Every structure is written in structure tokens, then in C-alpha cells.
N, C-alpha and C positions, 0 to 999 in steps of 0.2 A: 806490530811492536821490534823494537832494538831488542838485542839477543849479545848475551856473554858466554861464550863458551868454553869450558873445562873440561880438555881433553886427558882420560888415561890419567888421572890421577890413584898413584896408589897406596891402600892401605893396609895394615896388615892388621887381623882379626879373629873373630874367632867362631864364624856361623857356618852353620853346616846341621844337619839329622843326624850325622856319625858323632862317635864320641871322642873320635879321633880328633876331627874338626874341632870340636870344641875346647880340647885340650891342649893342640896344639896348635890350632891357628894356619891360617894362611893369609896368602898376598890377594888383595880385590881387587879392582879397578873401578873410577867410574870414573863418568860422564856427565858432565853436566851441560843444559840448556837453561838458563835464564832467561824469562823474557825481563827487560826492563827499561825502562824510557832513560837510553843513553845522551837526548837532545842537548842539555845544558851540559853535562861532561863534556860532548863533543866544541861547541861553541865555547866553554871556556877555559878550556884544560886545565879544569880546578877537578884535582883529585876528591874532593870530598861530595862531590855531583853524580857520583858514579859508585860502585860498590867496589869491596878492598876484594882483586881475587883469591890475595893471601887469606886473608878472614875466612871466605867463602872454604874454603878448601885447609883452613884449621878446623870449622865448625862439622865441616862431615865430618874428619879423622875424627872429632871427638863424639860425632854419636855413634859412630859402629865402633870406636873400641868400647864404649860406655858398658852395654851389654852382649852378650850373645843371643841370636836369634834362632832359630830354625830356618827359615827361611829368609832368605835374600830377598824376596817380594815384602815380607817384615822390614831387613833391613831398608830396604829403597823405601817403603812408606815414612820411616820415623826420620828416614832424614829430608825428606820432602815436607814435612811437617814440623823440624825443625828448624828449616831453614825459610818457609814462610813466618812462622814466630821471630825469625832473631833478625832478620831483614825484610823488614814490613814497604821496603821498596820494591820487592820482585813481586813482580805478577805472572807469570807463567813460570813454570817448572820441569822441565824432564830429568830426569835421574834414568841414566842406562847402569845397573850396577853388577860388573862380570866377574866370573869367578872360574877364573882361567886354570884350576888344576881341580875342577867338580872330578871327585871321585865317583864316577859311573861308570868305570870297567870298561870305557869307549874311549879312543883317542879323539881331541876336539880342541877345537883352540878354546874355547870357551864355552862356557851357559851363563845366558844374562835373562836378567829384568827390563822389563822398560816402563817406567810410568810416570804418568803428565798427568800436573794439575794444574789447575786456574787458581789466583785467589777469588775469585768468586766460588768457584765447587768449594768453598770453605763445610758446607753440610758433607763433603765428599771425606774431606780427613777431618 
């Protein structure tokens, strides 16, 4: 399977268990690995035969800013569900949702979740 990768997309959103996180918000970083057939795009050099990276980024931002989630696990799953519904050409999708400034009382680079789903796993989402 061919892949499109989007690394470290930054989105300001309001996810977290702590009330300050929901009220103040914070920056999240998202990495996507999108399984899609790129054969025709590569052969024809035709933008309509591939997935627009900009549109994907816009949709991810829309999902993450639509409503606050307590858990980044929920935010990541809703992102996957939305992208599968919005872009029928996506066959597989891995989302890594990073929370760089997670208020955990420890110094860390980030806390993150990684979810992987395939269109064939439709019952799972």
C-alpha cells in the first residue's frame, strides 16, 4: 500500500481532563500515515488522482477544534472516523496525536497515542 505522510501538523485545541486544558487550550501535534493507492497519480501527474494534503490538514483541524475531548484517545479515533468518511480513497490510516505540554508534573517531550485502522475494520470504528 502506498502512503501519504503528514508529520507534526500543529492544531490548537481544548482536550484534556483538567479544566484548565479545556478552558485555555493548548497546542497538539498530529502525524498521519495515510494508506491510499497512488499509482494513477504517479503515472499521470494529475492532482485529481491523489489526496490533497491541504484538505486533509483542514479536516483534521476541523475535527480537533469541533469539541473538547477528555482523552486524546477519543480525539484520535474521531479524527480517523471523520477522515474515512470524508475521503473514500483512504484504505488505511495511522494517527499519532501528541500532547507536547501534558500537565503531568514531569518533564517530557510529549505524551501521545497512536491509533491504526483499516477501512476493512469498519466494525471497529
